[in-house]
C-alpha positions as CSV (number, residue, x, y, z in Angstrom):
1,X,87.9,115.0,129.1
2,X,90.8,117.5,128.7
3,X,91.2,120.2,131.3
4,X,93.6,123.1,130.8
5,X,94.9,125.8,133.2
6,X,96.6,128.6,131.3
7,X,99.2,130.7,133.1
8,X,101.6,133.4,132.0
9,X,104.6,131.0,131.5
10,X,103.1,127.5,131.1
11,X,100.0,125.7,130.1
12,X,99.0,122.9,132.5
13,X,96.8,120.0,131.2
14,X,95.0,117.1,132.8
15,X,93.4,114.4,130.7
16,X,92.0,110.9,131.3
17,X,94.7,109.3,129.1
18,X,98.0,111.0,129.7
19,X,97.5,112.4,133.2
20,X,99.1,115.8,134.0
21,X,101.6,117.5,131.7
22,X,102.7,121.0,130.9
23,X,103.8,123.0,127.9
24,X,105.6,126.3,127.7
25,X,103.4,129.2,126.6
26,X,106.1,130.0,124.0
27,X,105.5,126.7,122.2
28,X,101.7,126.5,122.8
29,X,99.4,126.7,119.7
30,X,95.7,126.2,120.7
31,X,94.7,125.5,117.0
32,X,96.6,122.2,117.2
33,X,93.9,120.8,119.5
34,X,90.7,119.5,117.8
35,X,88.9,117.9,120.8
36,X,86.8,119.8,123.3
37,X,88.9,121.5,126.0
38,X,87.6,123.1,129.2
39,X,90.0,125.8,130.4
40,X,90.6,128.7,132.7
41,X,93.2,131.4,131.9
42,X,95.1,134.3,133.5
43,X,96.9,134.9,130.2
44,X,95.2,137.8,128.4
45,X,96.9,137.2,125.0
46,X,96.0,133.5,124.8
47,X,92.5,134.2,126.1
48,X,91.8,136.5,123.2
49,X,93.0,133.8,120.8
50,X,90.7,131.2,122.3
51,X,87.6,133.3,122.0
52,X,87.4,132.3,118.3
53,X,87.9,128.6,118.8
54,X,84.6,126.7,119.4
55,X,86.3,123.6,121.0
56,X,87.8,125.7,123.8
57,X,85.3,126.2,126.6
58,X,86.0,129.0,129.1
59,X,84.8,127.7,132.4
60,X,85.1,131.2,134.0
61,X,81.9,132.1,132.2
62,X,80.0,129.6,134.4
63,X,81.1,130.9,137.7
64,X,78.8,133.0,140.0
65,X,81.3,135.9,140.5
66,X,79.1,137.6,143.0
67,X,80.4,135.1,145.6
68,X,83.9,136.6,145.2
69,X,85.6,140.0,145.1
70,X,86.2,141.7,141.8
71,X,90.0,141.4,141.6
72,X,90.2,137.8,142.8
73,X,92.2,135.6,140.3
74,X,90.3,133.0,138.4
75,X,92.7,130.2,139.4
76,X,92.1,131.0,143.0
77,X,88.3,131.0,142.5
78,X,88.4,127.5,141.0
79,X,90.5,126.2,143.9
80,X,87.9,127.5,146.3
81,X,85.1,126.0,144.1
82,X,86.6,122.6,144.8
83,X,85.8,122.4,148.5
84,X,82.9,123.2,150.8
85,X,84.6,123.3,154.2
86,X,88.3,124.1,154.5
87,X,91.1,126.5,154.7
88,X,93.1,126.4,151.4
89,X,96.8,127.3,151.4
90,X,98.1,127.8,147.9
91,X,101.8,128.0,148.2
92,X,103.4,129.5,145.2
93,X,105.2,132.8,144.3
94,X,102.7,134.2,146.8
95,X,100.9,132.2,149.4
96,X,97.1,132.7,149.2
97,X,94.9,131.6,152.0
98,X,91.1,131.2,151.5
99,X,88.5,130.1,153.9
100,X,85.4,128.2,152.9
101,X,82.8,127.3,155.5
102,X,79.6,125.4,154.8
103,X,80.0,126.2,151.1
104,X,80.3,129.9,151.6
105,X,83.5,131.8,150.8
106,X,84.4,133.9,153.8
107,X,87.5,135.6,152.4
108,X,91.2,135.2,152.6
109,X,94.6,136.9,152.5
110,X,97.8,136.9,150.6
111,X,101.2,136.2,152.2
112,X,104.7,136.4,150.6
113,X,106.0,133.2,149.1
114,X,109.2,131.7,150.4
115,X,111.4,133.2,147.8
116,X,109.9,136.7,148.2
117,X,110.3,136.5,151.9
118,X,113.9,135.3,151.6
119,X,114.7,138.3,149.5
120,X,113.2,140.5,152.2
121,X,115.5,139.1,154.9
122,X,118.6,139.2,152.8
123,X,117.7,142.8,151.8
124,X,118.0,143.7,155.5
125,X,121.3,142.0,155.9
126,X,123.4,139.3,154.2
127,X,123.8,137.7,157.7
128,X,120.1,136.7,157.3
129,X,120.6,134.7,154.2
130,X,119.2,131.3,155.2
131,X,116.7,128.9,153.8
132,X,113.5,128.4,155.9
133,X,113.2,125.5,158.3
134,X,109.8,124.0,157.6
135,X,110.3,121.4,160.3
136,X,110.7,124.1,162.9
137,X,109.5,123.3,166.4
138,X,106.7,125.9,166.6
139,X,106.3,125.4,170.4
140,X,109.6,127.0,171.3
141,X,111.2,130.4,170.5
142,X,114.3,130.2,168.3
143,X,117.8,130.1,169.5
144,X,119.6,130.4,166.1
145,X,119.3,132.7,163.2
146,X,117.8,130.3,160.7
147,X,115.1,129.3,163.1
148,X,114.6,132.9,164.1
149,X,113.6,134.0,160.6
150,X,111.7,130.7,160.1
151,X,109.7,131.3,163.2
152,X,108.9,134.9,162.3
153,X,107.7,133.9,158.8
154,X,106.2,130.4,159.3
155,X,104.8,130.4,162.8
156,X,102.6,133.4,162.2
157,X,101.2,131.8,159.0
158,X,100.6,128.4,160.7
159,X,98.9,130.0,163.7
160,X,96.6,132.1,161.6
161,X,95.6,129.2,159.3
162,X,95.0,126.8,162.2
163,X,92.9,129.3,164.1
164,X,89.9,128.9,161.8
165,X,89.2,125.3,163.1
166,X,88.6,123.9,159.6
167,X,90.4,121.1,157.6
168,X,93.5,122.4,155.9
169,X,94.3,121.7,152.3
170,X,97.7,122.7,150.9
171,X,98.3,123.0,147.2
172,X,100.8,124.8,144.8
173,X,104.4,124.5,143.8
174,X,105.8,124.7,147.3
175,X,103.0,122.6,148.9
176,X,105.3,119.7,150.0
177,X,107.2,122.1,152.2
178,X,104.3,124.2,153.6
179,X,102.2,121.1,154.5
180,X,104.7,120.3,157.2
181,X,103.6,123.4,159.1
182,X,100.1,121.9,159.9
183,X,98.9,118.9,161.8
184,X,96.7,116.6,159.7
185,X,96.8,118.9,156.6
186,X,96.0,117.3,153.2
187,X,98.3,117.8,150.3
188,X,96.4,118.1,147.0
189,X,98.0,119.5,143.9
190,X,95.0,118.7,141.7
191,X,92.6,120.9,143.7
192,X,92.2,123.5,140.8
193,X,91.3,120.7,138.4
194,X,88.9,119.3,140.9
195,X,87.2,122.7,141.0
196,X,87.0,122.7,137.2
197,X,85.5,119.2,137.2
198,X,82.9,120.3,139.8
199,X,81.8,123.2,137.6
200,X,81.6,120.9,134.5
201,X,79.4,118.5,136.3
202,X,76.9,121.3,136.9
203,X,76.7,122.3,133.2
C-alpha cells in the first residue's frame, strides 16, 4: 500500500517496502506512478492534475466533514482521525492543538510555531534574540532572558494542553523539541499516515 501526503513544497510517501521518503514538488510527476496510491493534498495545482488519474485515490472524499469546521485543513483532519481520545500537538510552522474525546472532535486552537514566535520577540528588540529552552523548569519563574521568553511562550502552551486531562500525542517537524514540555507525552510522526490507514480500512 502506498500512501501520499502532498504539501505545497514536498510530497511525503509511506509504503510497505521503502518506508518513508519525500520528493520535492518541483520534481514530482504523478503520471510516473502506475500502482494505486491513496493520498491527501493541500496543493491545489497538483490536486487538479490527480483528478484525471484513476490510480490516485483522494481519501478526503471519504471523510465526514460535518464533524469538523469548514476551513480546517485536510492534513489536520487526518491527524485527528487517527485517534479516539487524546490532545494532539502538531508542531510545525504553526502549532495546532486538537482535542478528541471518546471519538468526538471537541475543537482546537492554533499557536505560533517556534520560528514565528522567535521573529516576534526579535521584532520587539534584538536583545531578545534567543532560542527557546524546551527543557525549561516550568515550576519556577525565569531569572534570565532566555528562560523569560521561553516561559512566556512554552509554559502557557504546556499548561493549556495538559489541562484537558487526556493523553498527549506530539507530531510534526519540531515534535522532538515540543514533546519535552509534557510529562508522559507520546511522540508519533506517522500519525497522519495512521489516520489515512484507518480511513482505508473502512472503505
